TORKOL-4160 file (C-alpha; in steps of 0.2 Angstrom, whole numbers, padded with zeros to 4 digits, m for minus):
285
<pt num="1" X="m0300" Y="0127" Z="0371"/>
<pt num="2" X="m0291" Y="0142" Z="0364"/>
<pt num="3" X="m0301" Y="0154" Z="0353"/>
<pt num="4" X="m0295" Y="0167" Z="0342"/>
<pt num="5" X="m0303" Y="0183" Z="0338"/>
<pt num="6" X="m0308" Y="0186" Z="0320"/>
<pt num="7" X="m0294" Y="0199" Z="0318"/>
<pt num="8" X="m0281" Y="0186" Z="0325"/>
<pt num="9" X="m0288" Y="0173" Z="0314"/>
<pt num="10" X="m0286" Y="0184" Z="0299"/>
<pt num="11" X="m0269" Y="0189" Z="0304"/>
<pt num="12" X="m0263" Y="0171" Z="0306"/>
<pt num="13" X="m0271" Y="0166" Z="0290"/>
<pt num="14" X="m0262" Y="0180" Z="0281"/>
<pt num="15" X="m0245" Y="0175" Z="0290"/>
<pt num="16" X="m0248" Y="0157" Z="0284"/>
<pt num="17" X="m0252" Y="0163" Z="0266"/>
<pt num="18" X="m0237" Y="0175" Z="0266"/>
<pt num="19" X="m0225" Y="0161" Z="0272"/>
<pt num="20" X="m0232" Y="0149" Z="0259"/>
<pt num="21" X="m0230" Y="0163" Z="0246"/>
<pt num="22" X="m0212" Y="0166" Z="0251"/>
<pt num="23" X="m0208" Y="0148" Z="0252"/>
<pt num="24" X="m0215" Y="0146" Z="0234"/>
<pt num="25" X="m0205" Y="0161" Z="0228"/>
<pt num="26" X="m0189" Y="0154" Z="0236"/>
<pt num="27" X="m0192" Y="0137" Z="0227"/>
<pt num="28" X="m0195" Y="0146" Z="0211"/>
<pt num="29" X="m0179" Y="0156" Z="0213"/>
<pt num="30" X="m0169" Y="0140" Z="0216"/>
<pt num="31" X="m0177" Y="0132" Z="0201"/>
<pt num="32" X="m0173" Y="0147" Z="0191"/>
<pt num="33" X="m0155" Y="0148" Z="0197"/>
<pt num="34" X="m0153" Y="0130" Z="0193"/>
<pt num="35" X="m0160" Y="0132" Z="0176"/>
<pt num="36" X="m0149" Y="0147" Z="0173"/>
<pt num="37" X="m0134" Y="0137" Z="0179"/>
<pt num="38" X="m0138" Y="0123" Z="0167"/>
<pt num="39" X="m0140" Y="0135" Z="0153"/>
<pt num="40" X="m0124" Y="0143" Z="0157"/>
<pt num="41" X="m0115" Y="0126" Z="0157"/>
<pt num="42" X="m0124" Y="0122" Z="0141"/>
<pt num="43" X="m0118" Y="0138" Z="0133"/>
<pt num="44" X="m0100" Y="0135" Z="0139"/>
<pt num="45" X="m0100" Y="0118" Z="0132"/>
<pt num="46" X="m0107" Y="0124" Z="0115"/>
<pt num="47" X="m0094" Y="0138" Z="0115"/>
<pt num="48" X="m0080" Y="0125" Z="0118"/>
<pt num="49" X="m0087" Y="0114" Z="0104"/>
<pt num="50" X="m0087" Y="0129" Z="0092"/>
<pt num="51" X="m0069" Y="0133" Z="0096"/>
<pt num="52" X="m0064" Y="0115" Z="0093"/>
<pt num="53" X="m0074" Y="0114" Z="0077"/>
<pt num="54" X="m0066" Y="0130" Z="0071"/>
<pt num="55" X="m0048" Y="0124" Z="0076"/>
<pt num="56" X="m0051" Y="0107" Z="0067"/>
<pt num="57" X="m0058" Y="0116" Z="0052"/>
<pt num="58" X="m0043" Y="0127" Z="0051"/>
<pt num="59" X="m0031" Y="0112" Z="0054"/>
<pt num="60" X="m0040" Y="0102" Z="0040"/>
<pt num="61" X="m0039" Y="0117" Z="0028"/>
<pt num="62" X="m0020" Y="0120" Z="0032"/>
<pt num="63" X="m0017" Y="0101" Z="0030"/>
<pt num="64" X="m0027" Y="0101" Z="0013"/>
<pt num="65" X="m0017" Y="0116" Z="0007"/>
<pt num="66" X="m0001" Y="0108" Z="0013"/>
<pt num="67" X="m0006" Y="0092" Z="0004"/>
<pt num="68" X="m0010" Y="0102" Z="m0012"/>
<pt num="69" X="0006" Y="0111" Z="m0011"/>
<pt num="70" X="0016" Y="0095" Z="m0009"/>
<pt num="71" X="0007" Y="0087" Z="m0023"/>
<pt num="72" X="0010" Y="0102" Z="m0034"/>
<pt num="73" X="0028" Y="0102" Z="m0030"/>
<pt num="74" X="0030" Y="0083" Z="m0033"/>
<pt num="75" X="0020" Y="0085" Z="m0050"/>
<pt num="76" X="0031" Y="0100" Z="m0055"/>
<pt num="77" X="0047" Y="0090" Z="m0051"/>
<pt num="78" X="0041" Y="0075" Z="m0060"/>
<pt num="79" X="0036" Y="0086" Z="m0075"/>
<pt num="80" X="0053" Y="0094" Z="m0075"/>
<pt num="81" X="0061" Y="0077" Z="m0075"/>
<pt num="82" X="0050" Y="0071" Z="m0089"/>
<pt num="83" X="0054" Y="0087" Z="m0099"/>
<pt num="84" X="0073" Y="0085" Z="m0096"/>
<pt num="85" X="0072" Y="0067" Z="m0102"/>
<pt num="86" X="0063" Y="0072" Z="m0117"/>
<pt num="87" X="0076" Y="0085" Z="m0121"/>
<pt num="88" X="0090" Y="0072" Z="m0118"/>
<pt num="89" X="0081" Y="0060" Z="m0129"/>
<pt num="90" X="0079" Y="0073" Z="m0143"/>
<pt num="91" X="0098" Y="0078" Z="m0141"/>
<pt num="92" X="0103" Y="0059" Z="m0142"/>
<pt num="93" X="0092" Y="0057" Z="m0158"/>
<pt num="94" X="0101" Y="0072" Z="m0166"/>
<pt num="95" X="0118" Y="0065" Z="m0161"/>
<pt num="96" X="0113" Y="0048" Z="m0169"/>
<pt num="97" X="0107" Y="0057" Z="m0185"/>
<pt num="98" X="0124" Y="0067" Z="m0186"/>
<pt num="99" X="0134" Y="0051" Z="m0183"/>
<pt num="100" X="0124" Y="0042" Z="m0196"/>
<pt num="101" X="0127" Y="0056" Z="m0208"/>
<pt num="102" X="0146" Y="0056" Z="m0204"/>
<pt num="103" X="0146" Y="0037" Z="m0206"/>
<pt num="104" X="0138" Y="0038" Z="m0223"/>
<pt num="105" X="0150" Y="0051" Z="m0229"/>
<pt num="106" X="0165" Y="0041" Z="m0222"/>
<pt num="107" X="0159" Y="0025" Z="m0231"/>
<pt num="108" X="0157" Y="0035" Z="m0247"/>
<pt num="109" X="0174" Y="0042" Z="m0246"/>
<pt num="110" X="0181" Y="0025" Z="m0242"/>
<pt num="111" X="0172" Y="0017" Z="m0257"/>
<pt num="112" X="0179" Y="0031" Z="m0268"/>
<pt num="113" X="0196" Y="0028" Z="m0262"/>
<pt num="114" X="0195" Y="0010" Z="m0265"/>
<pt num="115" X="0188" Y="0012" Z="m0282"/>
<pt num="116" X="0202" Y="0025" Z="m0287"/>
<pt num="117" X="0215" Y="0013" Z="m0280"/>
<pt num="118" X="0208" Y="m0001" Z="m0290"/>
<pt num="119" X="0207" Y="0009" Z="m0306"/>
<pt num="120" X="0226" Y="0015" Z="m0304"/>
<pt num="121" X="0231" Y="m0003" Z="m0301"/>
<pt num="122" X="0221" Y="m0009" Z="m0317"/>
<pt num="123" X="0230" Y="0005" Z="m0327"/>
<pt num="124" X="0247" Y="0001" Z="m0321"/>
<pt num="125" X="0246" Y="m0018" Z="m0323"/>
<pt num="126" X="0247" Y="m0019" Z="m0342"/>
<pt num="127" X="0261" Y="m0007" Z="m0344"/>
<pt num="128" X="0275" Y="m0019" Z="m0338"/>
<pt num="129" X="0278" Y="m0037" Z="m0338"/>
<pt num="130" X="0290" Y="m0035" Z="m0323"/>
<pt num="131" X="0285" Y="m0042" Z="m0306"/>
<pt num="132" X="0276" Y="m0029" Z="m0295"/>
<pt num="133" X="0288" Y="m0018" Z="m0287"/>
<pt num="134" X="0288" Y="m0015" Z="m0269"/>
<pt num="135" X="0275" Y="m0003" Z="m0262"/>
<pt num="136" X="0280" Y="0014" Z="m0263"/>
<pt num="137" X="0276" Y="0029" Z="m0252"/>
<pt num="138" X="0260" Y="0032" Z="m0261"/>
<pt num="139" X="0253" Y="0015" Z="m0258"/>
<pt num="140" X="0258" Y="0016" Z="m0240"/>
<pt num="141" X="0249" Y="0033" Z="m0238"/>
<pt num="142" X="0233" Y="0026" Z="m0247"/>
<pt num="143" X="0234" Y="0010" Z="m0236"/>
<pt num="144" X="0236" Y="0021" Z="m0220"/>
<pt num="145" X="0222" Y="0032" Z="m0226"/>
<pt num="146" X="0211" Y="0017" Z="m0229"/>
<pt num="147" X="0215" Y="0010" Z="m0212"/>
<pt num="148" X="0212" Y="0026" Z="m0203"/>
<pt num="149" X="0195" Y="0028" Z="m0212"/>
<pt num="150" X="0190" Y="0010" Z="m0208"/>
<pt num="151" X="0195" Y="0013" Z="m0190"/>
<pt num="152" X="0185" Y="0029" Z="m0190"/>
<pt num="153" X="0170" Y="0020" Z="m0197"/>
<pt num="154" X="0171" Y="0006" Z="m0184"/>
<pt num="155" X="0172" Y="0020" Z="m0170"/>
<pt num="156" X="0156" Y="0028" Z="m0178"/>
<pt num="157" X="0147" Y="0011" Z="m0178"/>
<pt num="158" X="0152" Y="0009" Z="m0159"/>
<pt num="159" X="0146" Y="0026" Z="m0155"/>
<pt num="160" X="0130" Y="0023" Z="m0165"/>
<pt num="161" X="0127" Y="0007" Z="m0155"/>
<pt num="162" X="0130" Y="0016" Z="m0138"/>
<pt num="163" X="0118" Y="0030" Z="m0144"/>
<pt num="164" X="0105" Y="0017" Z="m0148"/>
<pt num="165" X="0107" Y="0009" Z="m0131"/>
<pt num="166" X="0106" Y="0027" Z="m0123"/>
<pt num="167" X="0090" Y="0031" Z="m0133"/>
<pt num="168" X="0082" Y="0015" Z="m0127"/>
<pt num="169" X="0086" Y="0019" Z="m0109"/>
<pt num="170" X="0080" Y="0037" Z="m0110"/>
<pt num="171" X="0063" Y="0031" Z="m0118"/>
<pt num="172" X="0061" Y="0018" Z="m0104"/>
<pt num="173" X="0065" Y="0031" Z="m0091"/>
<pt num="174" X="0053" Y="0044" Z="m0099"/>
<pt num="175" X="0039" Y="0031" Z="m0100"/>
<pt num="176" X="0042" Y="0027" Z="m0081"/>
<pt num="177" X="0041" Y="0045" Z="m0077"/>
<pt num="178" X="0025" Y="0048" Z="m0087"/>
<pt num="179" X="0017" Y="0033" Z="m0078"/>
<pt num="180" X="0022" Y="0041" Z="m0061"/>
<pt num="181" X="0015" Y="0058" Z="m0067"/>
<pt num="182" X="m0002" Y="0051" Z="m0071"/>
<pt num="183" X="m0008" Y="0047" Z="m0053"/>
<pt num="184" X="0000" Y="0063" Z="m0047"/>
<pt num="185" X="m0009" Y="0074" Z="m0060"/>
<pt num="186" X="m0026" Y="0065" Z="m0055"/>
<pt num="187" X="m0023" Y="0068" Z="m0037"/>
<pt num="188" X="m0018" Y="0086" Z="m0039"/>
<pt num="189" X="m0034" Y="0088" Z="m0050"/>
<pt num="190" X="m0045" Y="0081" Z="m0037"/>
<pt num="191" X="m0037" Y="0091" Z="m0023"/>
<pt num="192" X="m0039" Y="0107" Z="m0033"/>
<pt num="193" X="m0058" Y="0103" Z="m0035"/>
<pt num="194" X="m0060" Y="0099" Z="m0017"/>
<pt num="195" X="m0051" Y="0115" Z="m0012"/>
<pt num="196" X="m0062" Y="0125" Z="m0024"/>
<pt num="197" X="m0078" Y="0117" Z="m0017"/>
<pt num="198" X="m0071" Y="0121" Z="0001"/>
<pt num="199" X="m0068" Y="0139" Z="m0004"/>
<pt num="200" X="m0086" Y="0141" Z="m0011"/>
<pt num="201" X="m0093" Y="0134" Z="0005"/>
<pt num="202" X="m0102" Y="0119" Z="m0004"/>
<pt num="203" X="m0107" Y="0108" Z="0010"/>
<pt num="204" X="m0122" Y="0099" Z="0001"/>
<pt num="205" X="m0121" Y="0086" Z="m0011"/>
<pt num="206" X="m0122" Y="0092" Z="m0030"/>
<pt num="207" X="m0138" Y="0088" Z="m0039"/>
<pt num="208" X="m0129" Y="0076" Z="m0051"/>
<pt num="209" X="m0122" Y="0065" Z="m0037"/>
<pt num="210" X="m0138" Y="0055" Z="m0037"/>
<pt num="211" X="m0135" Y="0050" Z="m0055"/>
<pt num="212" X="m0119" Y="0040" Z="m0049"/>
<pt num="213" X="m0130" Y="0026" Z="m0042"/>
<pt num="214" X="m0139" Y="0025" Z="m0059"/>
<pt num="215" X="m0123" Y="0017" Z="m0066"/>
<pt num="216" X="m0123" Y="m0002" Z="m0064"/>
<pt num="217" X="m0110" Y="m0007" Z="m0051"/>
<pt num="218" X="m0110" Y="0009" Z="m0041"/>
<pt num="219" X="m0120" Y="0008" Z="m0025"/>
<pt num="220" X="m0121" Y="0019" Z="m0009"/>
<pt num="221" X="m0105" Y="0013" Z="m0002"/>
<pt num="222" X="m0095" Y="0016" Z="m0019"/>
<pt num="223" X="m0104" Y="0032" Z="m0021"/>
<pt num="224" X="m0098" Y="0039" Z="m0004"/>
<pt num="225" X="m0081" Y="0033" Z="m0008"/>
<pt num="226" X="m0081" Y="0042" Z="m0025"/>
<pt num="227" X="m0088" Y="0058" Z="m0017"/>
<pt num="228" X="m0074" Y="0057" Z="m0004"/>
<pt num="229" X="m0061" Y="0055" Z="m0019"/>
<pt num="230" X="m0069" Y="0071" Z="m0027"/>
<pt num="231" X="m0080" Y="0062" Z="m0040"/>
<pt num="232" X="m0097" Y="0069" Z="m0036"/>
<pt num="233" X="m0107" Y="0068" Z="m0053"/>
<pt num="234" X="m0107" Y="0058" Z="m0069"/>
<pt num="235" X="m0099" Y="0072" Z="m0079"/>
<pt num="236" X="m0083" Y="0070" Z="m0068"/>
<pt num="237" X="m0083" Y="0052" Z="m0070"/>
<pt num="238" X="m0086" Y="0052" Z="m0089"/>
<pt num="239" X="m0071" Y="0064" Z="m0091"/>
<pt num="240" X="m0058" Y="0052" Z="m0084"/>
<pt num="241" X="m0046" Y="0042" Z="m0095"/>
<pt num="242" X="m0045" Y="0023" Z="m0093"/>
<pt num="243" X="m0028" Y="0025" Z="m0084"/>
<pt num="244" X="m0036" Y="0038" Z="m0072"/>
<pt num="245" X="m0051" Y="0028" Z="m0068"/>
<pt num="246" X="m0040" Y="0012" Z="m0065"/>
<pt num="247" X="m0030" Y="0023" Z="m0052"/>
<pt num="248" X="m0046" Y="0029" Z="m0045"/>
<pt num="249" X="m0052" Y="0012" Z="m0042"/>
<pt num="250" X="m0037" Y="0008" Z="m0032"/>
<pt num="251" X="m0040" Y="0023" Z="m0021"/>
<pt num="252" X="m0058" Y="0019" Z="m0017"/>
<pt num="253" X="m0054" Y="0001" Z="m0013"/>
<pt num="254" X="m0060" Y="m0009" Z="m0028"/>
<pt num="255" X="m0051" Y="m0020" Z="m0041"/>
<pt num="256" X="m0043" Y="m0009" Z="m0055"/>
<pt num="257" X="m0051" Y="m0020" Z="m0068"/>
<pt num="258" X="m0069" Y="m0018" Z="m0061"/>
<pt num="259" X="m0073" Y="m0001" Z="m0069"/>
<pt num="260" X="m0068" Y="m0008" Z="m0086"/>
<pt num="261" X="m0077" Y="m0024" Z="m0083"/>
<pt num="262" X="m0093" Y="m0015" Z="m0078"/>
<pt num="263" X="m0091" Y="m0002" Z="m0091"/>
<pt num="264" X="m0092" Y="0013" Z="m0079"/>
<pt num="265" X="m0086" Y="0026" Z="m0092"/>
<pt num="266" X="m0097" Y="0020" Z="m0106"/>
<pt num="267" X="m0112" Y="0021" Z="m0094"/>
<pt num="268" X="m0108" Y="0038" Z="m0088"/>
<pt num="269" X="m0105" Y="0045" Z="m0105"/>
<pt num="270" X="m0122" Y="0037" Z="m0111"/>
<pt num="271" X="m0130" Y="0046" Z="m0096"/>
<pt num="272" X="m0123" Y="0062" Z="m0101"/>
<pt num="273" X="m0128" Y="0060" Z="m0119"/>
<pt num="274" X="m0146" Y="0055" Z="m0115"/>
<pt num="275" X="m0148" Y="0070" Z="m0104"/>
<pt num="276" X="m0159" Y="0072" Z="m0088"/>
<pt num="277" X="m0174" Y="0063" Z="m0096"/>
<pt num="278" X="m0165" Y="0046" Z="m0097"/>
<pt num="279" X="m0174" Y="0031" Z="m0089"/>
<pt num="280" X="m0165" Y="0026" Z="m0073"/>
<pt num="281" X="m0155" Y="0010" Z="m0074"/>
<pt num="282" X="m0155" Y="m0004" Z="m0062"/>
<pt num="283" X="m0146" Y="0000" Z="m0046"/>
<pt num="284" X="m0130" Y="m0009" Z="m0041"/>
<pt num="285" X="m0130" Y="m0025" Z="m0032"/>
């Protein structure tokens, strides 16, 4: 049996320990390298995600600006069209007033001429017992003048009827354009509010948004849709007109008559009037 001297045994043990230590260090080095590699991959993935997020955020901001600009242009064009219709309507009404005045004057003048002619004939009738003479130049002139004035009055009446028809068309067109402007104005208002919130970096939900669910008929789903449409608190909802809230109902996917049927505006205004100490109402079904 091979025996080792104490020095050799100590040396061999030292070699074994050193080999194990070096093997452990190598294993630790491999583990550290693998961890660093995984960390580097994670950092690269995070950097890629950040770049994508920034790109998408810029795209969304540009799209929102473009939508707001388009909505503003459409609203300006519609308002310009409505203004032009109002001016045309005023001009048509002024023309009608002028035509009515001219018609009244012509009728007065015609009536005066008829009365004057009748007086002359009444004065001339008793002076002679002879049969009436043939009409002279004066009678022909009067008849021609009366015929001309009658034709003028008829023309004025025709123009008055045409002007009345034109006024009706202008009023109908103006009403149509005002009806078109209402949703554009609401959309532009909501877009401006959302753009202002984005500029100020408001990412959280406003404090008053929780009050929306205190309105009977508004649950979590409707509240999220209202928030997406720019209505985040009771004050914004209470400030809408019936036409605006009917348009908003169509945008959030509910029946246009539902807000009026469930009295959303009245409930919102009652919550505003009662203040923060109002008792919570029953939640929506």
